C-alpha positions as CSV (number, residue, x, y, z in Angstrom):
1,M,-3.2,-7.7,13.3
2,D,-2.3,-6.1,16.4
3,V,-2.5,-9.4,18.4
4,L,0.5,-10.7,16.4
5,R,2.5,-7.6,17.0
6,P,5.2,-7.9,19.9
7,T,5.1,-5.1,22.3
8,T,8.8,-5.0,23.5
9,L,12.2,-5.4,21.8
10,D,12.9,-8.6,23.7
11,A,9.7,-10.1,22.4
12,M,10.6,-9.5,18.8
13,I,12.2,-12.3,16.7
14,G,15.1,-11.5,14.3
15,Q,17.0,-8.3,13.7
16,S,19.1,-9.3,16.7
17,Q,21.9,-6.8,16.1
18,V,19.4,-3.9,15.4
19,R,17.5,-4.6,18.6
20,A,20.7,-4.9,20.5
21,R,21.9,-1.5,19.5
22,L,18.5,0.2,20.1
23,S,18.4,-1.4,23.6
24,I,21.7,0.1,24.4
25,A,20.6,3.5,23.0
26,I,17.4,3.4,24.9
27,N,18.8,2.4,28.4
28,A,21.5,5.2,28.0
29,A,18.7,7.7,27.2
30,L,16.6,6.6,30.1
31,S,19.6,6.7,32.6
32,R,20.3,10.4,31.5
33,N,16.6,11.2,31.5
34,E,16.9,12.4,28.1
35,P,14.9,11.6,24.9
36,L,16.1,9.0,22.7
37,D,17.9,10.4,19.6
38,H,15.8,10.4,16.5
39,V,15.8,7.0,14.7
40,L,15.6,6.3,11.0
41,I,14.7,2.6,10.0
42,D,14.6,1.6,6.4
43,G,13.9,-1.9,4.9
44,Y,11.8,-3.9,2.5
45,P,7.9,-3.7,3.1
46,G,6.9,-6.2,5.6
47,L,10.2,-6.5,7.6
48,G,8.7,-4.9,10.8
49,K,9.5,-1.2,10.7
50,T,6.2,-0.1,12.2
51,T,6.5,-3.0,14.8
52,L,10.0,-1.9,15.8
53,A,8.8,1.7,16.2
54,H,6.0,0.6,18.6
55,C,8.4,-1.6,20.7
56,V,10.9,1.4,20.9
57,A,8.0,3.6,22.2
58,N,7.0,1.0,24.7
59,S,10.5,0.4,25.9
60,L,10.8,4.2,26.5
61,G,7.4,4.2,28.3
62,H,6.0,6.7,25.8
63,K,2.9,6.9,23.8
64,I,3.4,7.0,20.0
65,Q,1.8,9.4,17.5
66,I,1.7,7.9,14.0
67,A,1.5,9.5,10.5
68,N,2.1,8.5,7.0
69,A,4.1,11.0,5.0
70,A,1.7,10.7,2.0
71,S,-0.9,12.6,4.1
72,I,1.4,15.4,5.0
73,V,1.1,18.0,2.4
74,A,2.1,21.2,4.1
75,P,3.8,22.1,7.3
76,R,0.7,22.8,9.2
77,D,-0.2,19.1,8.9
78,L,2.7,18.4,11.3
79,L,1.5,20.8,14.0
80,P,-1.0,18.2,15.6
81,L,1.8,15.6,15.7
82,L,4.5,18.0,17.3
83,T,2.2,19.7,19.8
84,Q,0.4,16.4,20.9
85,A,3.7,14.3,21.2
86,E,4.2,15.6,24.8
87,G,7.7,14.4,25.0
88,G,6.8,10.9,23.5
89,V,7.5,9.2,20.2
90,I,6.4,10.5,16.7
91,F,6.4,7.8,14.0
92,I,6.2,8.9,10.3
93,D,6.1,6.1,7.8
94,E,7.5,6.5,4.4
95,I,9.2,9.6,5.4
96,H,10.9,9.9,2.1
97,R,7.6,11.1,0.7
98,L,7.5,14.3,2.9
99,P,7.4,17.3,0.8
100,A,10.3,19.8,1.1
101,P,8.5,22.5,2.9
102,A,7.2,20.1,5.6
103,E,10.7,18.5,5.8
104,E,12.3,21.9,6.3
105,F,9.7,22.7,9.0
106,L,10.8,19.8,10.8
107,Y,14.6,20.7,11.1
108,P,14.3,23.1,14.1
109,A,11.7,20.8,15.7
110,M,14.3,17.9,15.5
111,E,17.4,19.8,16.4
112,E,16.1,22.5,19.0
113,F,12.6,21.1,19.9
114,R,10.9,24.4,18.5
115,I,8.8,25.4,15.6
116,D,8.7,28.7,13.9
117,M,5.3,29.9,12.6
118,V,4.5,33.0,10.5
119,V,1.4,34.9,11.8
120,G,-0.2,37.6,9.8
121,E,0.8,38.8,6.2
122,G,2.9,41.5,4.7
123,M,4.4,44.2,6.9
124,N,2.2,42.9,9.9
125,A,3.6,39.3,9.7
126,K,5.5,37.9,12.7
127,V,7.5,34.8,13.3
128,L,6.6,33.1,16.4
129,N,8.8,30.6,18.2
130,L,7.0,27.8,19.8
131,K,8.9,25.6,22.3
132,L,8.1,21.8,22.2
133,Q,8.7,19.2,24.7
134,P,11.6,17.1,23.7
135,F,10.5,14.0,21.6
136,T,11.9,11.3,19.6
137,L,11.1,11.1,15.9
138,I,11.2,7.7,14.3
139,G,11.1,7.7,10.5
140,A,10.5,4.6,8.3
141,T,11.3,4.2,4.7
142,T,11.4,1.7,1.9
143,R,13.6,4.1,-0.2
144,A,16.5,5.4,1.9
145,G,18.1,6.8,-1.1
146,M,15.2,9.4,-1.7
147,I,15.7,11.0,1.7
148,S,17.6,14.1,1.4
149,A,20.9,14.6,3.0
150,P,20.0,17.3,5.5
151,M,17.0,15.1,6.7
152,R,19.3,12.0,6.9
153,R,21.8,13.9,8.9
154,R,19.4,14.7,11.6
155,F,18.8,11.0,12.5
156,R,21.7,10.0,14.8
157,I,20.5,6.3,14.8
158,Q,20.1,4.8,11.4
159,E,19.2,1.1,11.1
160,T,18.5,-1.2,8.2
161,L,16.3,-4.1,8.5
162,D,17.5,-7.3,6.9
163,F,15.4,-10.3,5.5
164,Y,14.7,-13.1,8.1
165,S,16.2,-16.5,7.9
166,V,13.8,-19.6,7.5
167,A,14.6,-20.5,11.1
168,E,13.5,-17.1,12.5
169,L,10.4,-17.1,10.4
170,A,9.4,-20.6,11.5
171,E,9.9,-19.5,15.1
172,L,7.7,-16.5,14.5
173,I,5.1,-18.6,12.7
174,K,5.0,-21.1,15.5
175,R,4.6,-18.2,18.2
176,N,1.9,-16.6,16.3
177,A,0.0,-19.8,15.4
178,A,-0.2,-20.3,19.1
179,K,-1.6,-16.8,19.6
180,L,-4.4,-17.3,17.1
181,A,-4.9,-21.1,18.2
182,V,-4.1,-22.3,14.7
183,Y,-3.3,-26.0,14.2
184,L,0.1,-26.5,12.3
185,P,1.1,-30.1,11.4
186,P,4.6,-31.3,12.3
187,G,7.0,-29.2,10.3
188,G,4.3,-26.8,9.3
189,S,5.9,-23.7,10.5
190,G,9.1,-24.5,8.6
191,R,7.1,-25.3,5.5
192,I,5.3,-21.9,5.7
193,A,8.6,-20.1,6.5
194,A,10.3,-21.6,3.4
195,V,7.8,-19.9,1.1
196,S,7.5,-16.5,2.9
197,R,10.4,-14.7,1.1
198,G,12.2,-13.9,4.3
199,I,9.6,-11.4,5.2
200,P,7.4,-11.6,8.4
201,G,4.4,-9.7,7.0
202,I,4.2,-12.4,4.2
203,A,4.7,-15.2,6.7
204,N,1.8,-13.8,8.8
205,N,-0.5,-13.5,5.8
206,R,0.3,-17.2,4.9
207,L,-0.6,-18.2,8.5
208,L,-3.9,-16.2,8.3
209,W,-4.7,-18.1,5.2
210,V,-3.9,-21.5,6.7
211,R,-6.3,-20.5,9.5
212,D,-9.2,-19.6,7.0
213,F,-8.4,-22.8,5.1
214,G,-8.9,-24.9,8.1
215,V,-5.7,-26.9,7.9
216,K,-5.9,-30.3,9.7
217,S,-3.0,-32.1,8.3
218,K,0.2,-31.8,6.2
219,S,-1.8,-32.6,3.1
220,D,-4.2,-29.8,4.0
221,L,-1.2,-27.3,4.4
222,D,0.0,-28.3,1.0
223,A,-3.3,-27.8,-0.5
224,A,-3.7,-24.4,1.1
225,L,-0.4,-23.1,-0.4
226,T,-1.2,-24.8,-3.8
227,M,-4.4,-22.8,-3.9
228,L,-2.4,-19.7,-3.4
229,G,-0.2,-20.7,-6.5
230,I,2.9,-20.9,-4.4
231,D,5.6,-23.4,-5.3
232,E,8.3,-24.9,-3.2
233,H,10.5,-22.0,-3.8
234,G,8.0,-19.4,-2.7
235,L,7.3,-18.3,-6.3
236,E,3.8,-17.0,-7.1
237,P,1.9,-16.9,-10.3
238,L,3.2,-13.6,-11.4
239,D,6.7,-14.6,-10.7
240,R,6.4,-17.7,-12.9
241,K,4.6,-15.5,-15.6
242,Y,7.6,-13.3,-15.6
243,L,10.1,-16.1,-15.9
244,D,7.9,-17.7,-18.7
245,T,7.8,-14.4,-20.6
246,L,11.6,-14.3,-20.5
247,R,11.8,-17.7,-21.8
248,T,9.6,-16.8,-24.9
249,F,12.4,-14.2,-25.6
250,N,15.1,-17.0,-25.4
251,G,16.0,-15.8,-22.0
252,G,16.5,-12.2,-22.7
253,P,18.0,-9.6,-22.7
254,I,14.6,-7.7,-22.9
255,G,13.8,-4.2,-21.8
256,V,11.6,-3.8,-18.7
257,S,9.0,-1.8,-20.7
258,A,8.6,-4.5,-23.3
259,L,8.6,-7.1,-20.5
260,A,6.0,-5.5,-18.6
261,H,3.8,-4.9,-21.7
262,T,4.0,-8.5,-22.7
263,M,3.0,-9.5,-19.2
264,A,-0.1,-7.2,-19.5
265,T,1.1,-5.4,-16.4
266,D,2.9,-2.1,-15.5
267,E,6.6,-1.4,-15.0
268,A,6.3,-0.5,-11.2
269,T,4.8,-4.1,-10.7
270,V,7.7,-5.7,-12.5
271,T,10.5,-3.7,-10.8
272,E,9.1,-3.3,-7.2
273,I,7.1,-6.5,-6.7
274,V,8.4,-9.2,-9.0
275,E,12.0,-8.6,-9.7
276,P,13.4,-8.2,-6.1
277,Y,12.7,-11.7,-5.0
278,L,13.9,-13.2,-8.4
279,L,17.0,-11.3,-8.0
280,R,17.5,-12.5,-4.5
281,L,17.1,-16.1,-5.8
282,K,19.6,-15.4,-8.5
283,L,17.1,-16.5,-11.3
284,I,17.5,-13.3,-13.3
285,T,20.1,-10.6,-13.8
286,R,19.7,-7.0,-14.8
287,T,22.0,-5.9,-17.7
288,P,22.4,-2.5,-19.6
289,R,20.5,-4.2,-22.6
290,G,17.7,-5.5,-20.2
291,R,16.6,-8.4,-18.0
292,K,18.0,-11.9,-18.6
293,L,17.5,-15.3,-17.1
294,V,20.7,-16.7,-15.6
295,P,22.1,-19.8,-17.4
296,A,21.0,-22.2,-14.6
């Protein structure tokens, strides 16, 4: 929800070192009357990459053009973004999904603020160089390792977002509850924060559910979270199903394919949704032979 999104870097909670470095870069660019260097932000989904991009654009005093790399299939799809940026900020989400031709089309735009277009065919073809107003490209990705080396090299500012602490999430929940006029019982913000996996996006979703549930007391809050199937560790039904499946195989090791098949789900759900949090909690381990429960 846009109402929950902070509009400036100072208004953001968490990622203090990232925000401090970006503030220095922004102030330096403004003092020189130059565009901010291109920025690459990577991190787990829900950590605030899009929010950070909006805050950077607002701090620069520029509008922001937004696109998802999945919707860009050819270089021509980049033309509206580049020509309408007008010296502002272009934000491309999941930038690792850009097809190679579109990525290569961006190189001169990022380095020299120009695009090369071929007009005509055969012997009559001509290459036109179109100058662009200087702009800042902010790329966001959940898979930094999939970005090509040439593309990565063109981002002078590269930042990685970390998971939030319970205290940071509690402060965020408290602030957003006030924005939404949602009642939280004493300690309620900390209770929600503790089961939000260190991710602001999840914390906000929990808060919106609490609003819909109509929480009036601590017992109501517990009932609301219980209805979602969330336990005191933040584990959800699919997480517990994963752990129970491993227990049926004596704790493993078991291959991810067999594990997903037994759970009646797909491998991507297991590896990208379930396992990251269980690994962070040190409840499981990955071995060459498969997944295993830790002895504890």
